[in-house]
C-alpha positions as CSV (number, residue, x, y, z in Angstrom):
1,M,0.0,0.0,0.0
2,A,1.6,3.3,-1.2
3,L,1.0,5.4,1.9
4,K,2.6,8.8,2.4
5,C,3.3,11.0,5.4
6,G,4.1,14.7,4.7
7,I,6.6,16.6,6.9
8,V,5.4,20.2,7.2
9,G,6.4,23.2,9.2
10,L,7.8,26.7,8.9
11,P,11.2,27.2,7.3
12,N,14.3,26.3,9.4
13,V,12.5,24.1,12.0
14,G,14.5,20.9,11.0
15,K,12.3,19.2,8.5
16,S,15.0,18.3,6.0
17,T,17.4,17.2,8.7
18,L,14.7,14.9,10.0
19,F,13.9,13.7,6.6
20,N,17.6,12.8,6.0
21,C,17.6,10.8,9.2
22,L,14.4,9.0,8.2
23,S,15.3,8.0,4.7
24,N,19.1,8.3,4.7
25,A,18.6,10.5,1.6
26,K,20.5,13.7,1.5
27,A,17.9,16.4,1.1
28,Q,19.7,19.8,1.0
29,S,19.7,21.4,4.5
30,A,20.7,25.0,4.7
31,N,20.2,28.0,7.0
32,Y,17.8,29.9,4.9
33,P,14.1,29.7,4.0
34,F,12.9,27.8,0.9
35,C,15.9,25.6,0.8
36,T,13.5,22.8,-0.2
37,I,11.6,23.7,-3.3
38,E,10.6,20.3,-4.8
39,P,9.4,17.8,-2.2
40,N,11.9,15.1,-1.4
41,I,10.3,11.6,-1.2
42,G,11.9,8.8,0.7
43,T,10.7,5.2,1.1
44,I,11.4,4.0,4.6
45,S,11.2,0.7,6.4
46,V,8.9,0.4,9.4
47,P,11.0,-1.0,12.3
48,D,9.4,-4.1,13.7
49,P,11.3,-6.4,16.2
50,R,8.8,-9.2,15.4
51,L,10.5,-9.6,12.0
52,E,13.8,-10.2,13.6
53,K,12.3,-12.9,15.8
54,L,10.6,-14.6,12.8
55,E,13.9,-14.5,10.9
56,T,15.7,-16.4,13.7
57,L,12.9,-19.0,13.8
58,V,12.4,-19.5,10.0
59,N,15.9,-18.7,8.7
60,P,14.6,-17.5,5.3
61,D,16.6,-16.4,2.3
62,R,15.5,-12.8,2.8
63,V,13.5,-10.6,5.1
64,M,11.2,-7.8,3.7
65,P,9.9,-5.2,6.1
66,T,6.8,-3.1,5.4
67,T,7.4,0.4,4.1
68,M,5.9,3.9,3.9
69,E,6.8,7.0,2.0
70,I,7.9,10.2,3.8
71,V,7.6,13.5,1.9
72,D,9.7,16.5,2.9
73,I,7.5,19.4,1.9
74,A,9.0,22.9,1.7
75,G,8.5,25.3,4.6
76,L,5.2,27.1,4.6
77,V,4.9,30.8,5.5
78,K,2.2,33.2,6.4
79,G,0.2,33.9,3.3
80,A,0.9,30.5,1.8
81,S,-2.9,30.0,1.1
82,K,-2.7,33.0,-1.2
83,G,0.4,31.8,-2.9
84,E,3.1,33.5,-0.7
85,G,6.4,31.6,-0.7
86,L,5.4,29.3,-3.5
87,G,2.5,28.4,-1.2
88,N,0.1,26.9,-3.8
89,Q,2.7,24.4,-4.9
90,F,3.5,23.4,-1.4
91,L,-0.1,23.0,-0.4
92,A,-0.7,20.8,-3.4
93,N,2.1,18.5,-2.2
94,I,0.4,18.3,1.3
95,R,-2.9,17.4,-0.3
96,E,-1.3,14.3,-1.9
97,T,-0.3,12.8,1.5
98,D,-2.3,10.6,3.8
99,A,-1.2,12.1,7.1
100,I,0.8,15.1,8.4
101,I,3.9,15.2,10.6
102,H,4.0,18.8,11.8
103,V,7.5,19.8,12.9
104,L,7.8,22.6,15.5
105,R,11.0,24.3,16.5
106,C,11.4,23.9,20.3
107,F,15.0,24.9,20.8
108,D,17.0,28.2,21.0
109,D,20.0,28.7,18.7
110,D,21.1,32.2,17.7
111,N,23.0,30.7,14.7
112,I,19.8,29.3,13.1
113,I,17.5,32.0,11.7
114,H,13.8,31.8,12.6
115,V,11.6,33.2,9.9
116,D,9.8,35.4,12.6
117,N,13.0,36.2,14.5
118,S,11.9,34.5,17.7
119,V,11.1,30.9,18.9
120,D,7.5,30.3,19.7
121,P,6.2,26.8,18.6
122,V,2.6,27.5,19.5
123,R,2.6,30.6,17.3
124,D,4.3,28.7,14.6
125,K,1.7,25.9,14.8
126,E,-1.1,28.5,14.5
127,V,0.5,30.0,11.4
128,I,0.5,26.7,9.7
129,D,-3.0,25.8,10.9
130,I,-4.5,29.1,9.7
131,E,-2.9,28.7,6.2
132,L,-4.2,25.1,5.8
133,Q,-7.6,26.1,7.1
134,L,-7.8,29.1,4.7
135,K,-6.9,26.7,1.8
136,D,-9.6,24.3,2.9
137,L,-12.1,27.2,3.2
138,E,-11.3,28.1,-0.4
139,T,-11.9,24.5,-1.4
140,I,-15.1,24.0,0.5
141,E,-16.6,27.3,-0.7
142,K,-16.1,26.2,-4.3
143,K,-17.7,22.9,-3.4
144,I,-20.7,24.6,-1.8
145,S,-21.1,26.9,-4.9
146,T,-21.0,23.9,-7.2
147,V,-23.3,21.7,-5.2
148,A,-25.8,24.5,-4.4
149,R,-27.0,24.6,-8.0
150,A,-27.8,20.9,-7.9
151,V,-29.6,20.9,-4.5
152,K,-32.8,22.2,-6.2
153,S,-33.1,18.8,-7.9
154,G,-33.9,17.3,-4.5
155,D,-31.4,14.4,-4.8
156,K,-30.9,13.1,-1.3
157,D,-27.1,12.5,-1.8
158,I,-26.6,16.0,-3.2
159,V,-28.6,17.5,-0.3
160,K,-26.5,15.6,2.3
161,E,-23.3,16.6,0.5
162,H,-24.3,20.3,0.5
163,A,-25.3,20.2,4.2
164,L,-22.0,18.6,5.2
165,A,-20.0,21.1,3.2
166,V,-21.9,24.0,4.9
167,K,-21.2,22.4,8.4
168,I,-17.5,22.1,7.5
169,K,-17.4,25.7,6.4
170,E,-18.8,26.8,9.7
171,T,-16.1,24.8,11.5
172,L,-13.3,26.3,9.4
173,D,-14.8,29.8,9.8
174,S,-14.5,29.3,13.6
175,G,-10.7,28.6,13.3
176,K,-10.9,24.8,13.8
177,S,-9.6,22.1,11.5
178,V,-11.8,19.5,9.9
179,R,-10.2,16.7,11.9
180,S,-11.8,18.2,15.0
181,M,-15.2,17.2,13.7
182,E,-17.0,13.8,14.1
183,F,-18.5,12.0,11.1
184,D,-20.3,8.8,10.5
185,E,-19.0,6.3,7.9
186,L,-21.0,7.8,5.0
187,E,-20.0,11.3,6.0
188,E,-16.3,10.3,6.2
189,E,-16.5,9.0,2.6
190,I,-18.0,12.3,1.4
191,V,-15.3,14.3,3.3
192,R,-12.6,12.2,1.7
193,S,-14.0,13.2,-1.7
194,F,-13.6,16.9,-0.7
195,Q,-9.8,16.4,-0.4
196,L,-9.4,18.7,2.5
197,I,-5.9,19.2,4.0
198,T,-7.1,19.7,7.7
199,A,-9.1,16.5,7.6
200,K,-5.8,14.5,7.5
201,P,-4.6,13.0,10.8
202,V,-1.7,15.0,12.3
203,M,1.2,14.3,14.7
204,Y,3.2,17.1,16.3
205,L,6.9,16.6,16.4
206,C,8.8,18.9,18.8
207,N,12.4,19.3,17.6
208,V,14.5,20.0,20.7
209,D,18.2,20.4,21.6
210,E,20.3,17.7,23.2
211,A,19.6,18.8,26.8
212,S,15.8,18.4,26.2
213,V,15.7,15.2,24.2
214,K,14.8,13.0,27.1
215,S,12.5,15.1,29.2
216,G,11.4,17.9,26.9
217,N,11.3,21.6,27.9
218,A,9.0,24.6,28.4
219,Y,8.4,24.9,24.6
220,V,7.3,21.2,24.5
221,E,4.9,21.7,27.4
222,A,3.4,24.8,25.8
223,V,2.8,22.7,22.6
224,K,1.1,19.9,24.6
225,V,-1.2,22.4,26.2
226,S,-2.1,24.0,22.9
227,V,-3.0,20.7,21.3
228,A,-4.7,19.1,24.3
229,D,-8.2,19.1,22.6
230,E,-7.0,17.7,19.3
231,D,-6.5,14.1,20.2
232,A,-3.1,14.3,18.5
233,E,0.2,12.7,19.5
234,V,3.2,14.9,20.5
235,L,6.6,13.4,20.0
236,V,9.9,14.8,21.2
237,I,13.0,14.3,19.0
238,G,16.3,16.1,18.5
239,A,16.8,16.1,14.7
240,A,20.4,17.3,15.0
241,I,21.2,14.5,17.5
242,E,19.4,11.9,15.2
243,S,21.6,13.2,12.4
244,D,24.8,12.7,14.5
245,I,23.7,9.1,15.4
246,M,23.1,8.3,11.7
247,E,26.7,9.3,11.0
248,L,28.0,6.6,13.3
249,E,29.0,3.5,11.4
250,T,28.3,0.6,13.8
251,Y,25.4,-0.5,15.9
252,D,27.6,-0.5,19.0
253,E,28.6,3.1,18.5
254,R,25.0,4.2,18.0
255,Q,24.0,2.3,21.1
256,M,26.8,3.9,23.2
257,F,25.6,7.3,22.1
258,L,22.0,6.5,23.0
259,D,23.1,5.2,26.4
260,E,25.0,8.5,27.1
261,L,21.8,10.4,26.4
262,G,19.7,8.0,28.5
263,L,17.6,6.9,25.4
264,E,16.5,3.3,24.6
265,E,16.3,3.7,20.8
266,V,16.7,6.3,18.1
267,G,13.9,8.8,17.9
268,V,13.2,8.2,14.2
269,N,12.1,4.6,15.0
270,R,9.5,5.9,17.4
271,L,8.4,8.4,14.8
272,I,8.0,5.8,12.1
273,R,6.0,3.6,14.3
274,S,3.8,6.5,15.4
275,A,3.3,7.6,11.8
276,Y,2.3,4.0,11.0
277,S,-0.2,4.0,13.8
278,L,-1.4,7.5,12.8
279,L,-2.4,6.1,9.4
280,N,-4.5,3.5,11.2
281,L,-2.4,0.6,9.9
282,D,-1.8,-3.0,11.0
283,T,0.9,-5.5,9.9
284,Y,0.5,-9.2,9.1
285,F,3.3,-11.6,8.1
286,T,4.0,-14.3,5.6
287,A,6.7,-16.6,6.7
288,G,8.5,-19.3,4.6
289,V,12.0,-20.5,3.9
290,K,12.3,-18.2,0.8
291,E,11.0,-15.1,2.5
292,V,9.7,-13.6,5.7
293,R,7.7,-10.5,4.9
294,A,5.6,-7.9,6.6
295,W,2.5,-6.5,4.8
296,T,0.7,-3.3,5.5
297,I,-3.1,-3.3,5.8
298,K,-5.7,-0.9,7.0
299,K,-7.2,-1.9,10.4
300,G,-10.4,-3.9,10.0
301,M,-9.5,-5.5,6.6
302,T,-10.9,-8.9,5.9
303,A,-8.8,-11.9,4.9
304,P,-9.6,-11.4,1.1
305,Q,-8.7,-7.7,1.3
306,A,-5.4,-8.5,3.1
307,A,-4.6,-11.1,0.4
308,G,-5.3,-8.5,-2.2
309,V,-2.4,-6.4,-0.8
310,I,-0.1,-9.2,-2.1
311,H,-1.8,-9.5,-5.5
312,T,-5.3,-8.6,-6.7
313,D,-5.7,-12.2,-8.0
314,F,-5.4,-13.4,-4.4
315,E,-8.4,-11.4,-3.4
316,K,-10.5,-12.3,-6.5
317,G,-9.9,-16.0,-6.2
318,F,-9.7,-16.2,-2.4
319,I,-10.7,-19.6,-1.0
320,R,-9.4,-19.5,2.6
321,A,-6.6,-18.3,4.9
322,E,-4.4,-20.4,7.2
323,V,-3.7,-18.3,10.3
324,M,-1.3,-18.5,13.2
325,K,-0.9,-15.9,15.9
326,Y,2.6,-14.4,16.2
327,E,2.7,-15.1,19.9
328,D,1.8,-18.8,19.4
329,F,4.4,-19.3,16.7
330,V,7.1,-17.7,18.7
331,T,6.2,-19.6,21.9
332,L,5.9,-23.0,20.2
333,G,8.7,-22.5,17.7
334,T,7.3,-24.2,14.6
335,E,4.2,-24.4,12.4
336,A,3.9,-28.1,13.2
337,A,3.9,-27.4,16.9
338,V,1.2,-24.7,16.5
339,K,-0.9,-27.3,14.6
340,E,-0.4,-29.9,17.3
341,A,-1.5,-27.4,19.9
342,G,-4.7,-26.8,18.0
343,K,-3.8,-23.1,17.4
344,F,-3.6,-23.3,13.6
345,K,-6.8,-21.8,12.3
346,I,-8.6,-22.0,8.9
347,E,-10.5,-18.8,8.2
348,G,-12.9,-17.7,5.6
349,K,-13.9,-14.5,3.8
350,G,-15.4,-12.8,6.8
351,Y,-12.3,-13.1,9.0
352,I,-10.9,-9.7,10.2
353,V,-7.1,-9.8,10.1
354,E,-5.4,-8.9,13.4
355,D,-2.1,-7.2,13.8
356,G,0.7,-9.8,13.9
357,D,-1.2,-12.6,12.2
358,I,1.0,-15.0,10.2
359,M,-1.0,-16.0,7.2
360,H,-1.0,-18.2,4.2
361,F,-3.6,-17.8,1.5
362,L,-5.3,-20.4,-0.7
363,F,-6.8,-19.0,-3.9
364,N,-8.0,-20.0,-7.3
365,V,-7.7,-17.9,-10.5
């Protein structure tokens, strides 16, 4: 599944440095606004210790983790919704993503210019929020104007679409993002068709200095207070430190660095897993001597839909799925032992795949 997370924020908050750490790509990183013009795209592996355990048990020829795409989108500025700072292009890039990682500068450094000449992550967040809301307002007003002409026909679907668009406009007019609203399943489908930026799930990433990487700082606390009613995750990462860690050549060197900072793992691993969760995703595995592989699915997918992630023919010709729970396989050690324990299940078309399922599909084409 080609899923994308977009990294957004004001210029010079550490987006490109973070992107380099995530993808090991070398996006240009410089001390001036608009360093990033075209969005950099990196495909990253989702860290999953379960894969390592499966590898030791199965000893396959290769191991394939699941992946997602990270898009480094150029820094937005005040007025972006009206085209300031190449705003239209940047906003179009955001619209193509599935979720947003909003990077906020939460450190002081006189050597790094801030576009507003002072550090205030809450103000910076509001600048971005307003620009995205203004762009959505422009989009929804066009939708209302278009649909209004068709409402007179009395078509129930058109009437519902128009009413929903009006309700969204009222929310945006009040300075709130679309993600703050609650929708039923049908409404969610309609909202997706509107392609609104502020409807996308968001995670706030506080970029801090080395002294704050473990416990945060006053800037981070201010951010947490400001997003308390958004049901959004706040992560604390030191992008510069992550960059230093990535320069180290061996695992032992990296681990020593982390131990000195009092950290259990690199921050980008936490970020990737959080982004994966933000997109409402689960993982299932296929495990054989040729390959152990992780597959990405949306939560709630049925067995045929999960099979279709491998190949559309698997879904079309689905017969049944053979399922083992990861915990059972790891505890018992082999597929044969799982079968002997009565924990090897045969599931049909209605089975809802669970995170960590180890699956084998039978299909007919």
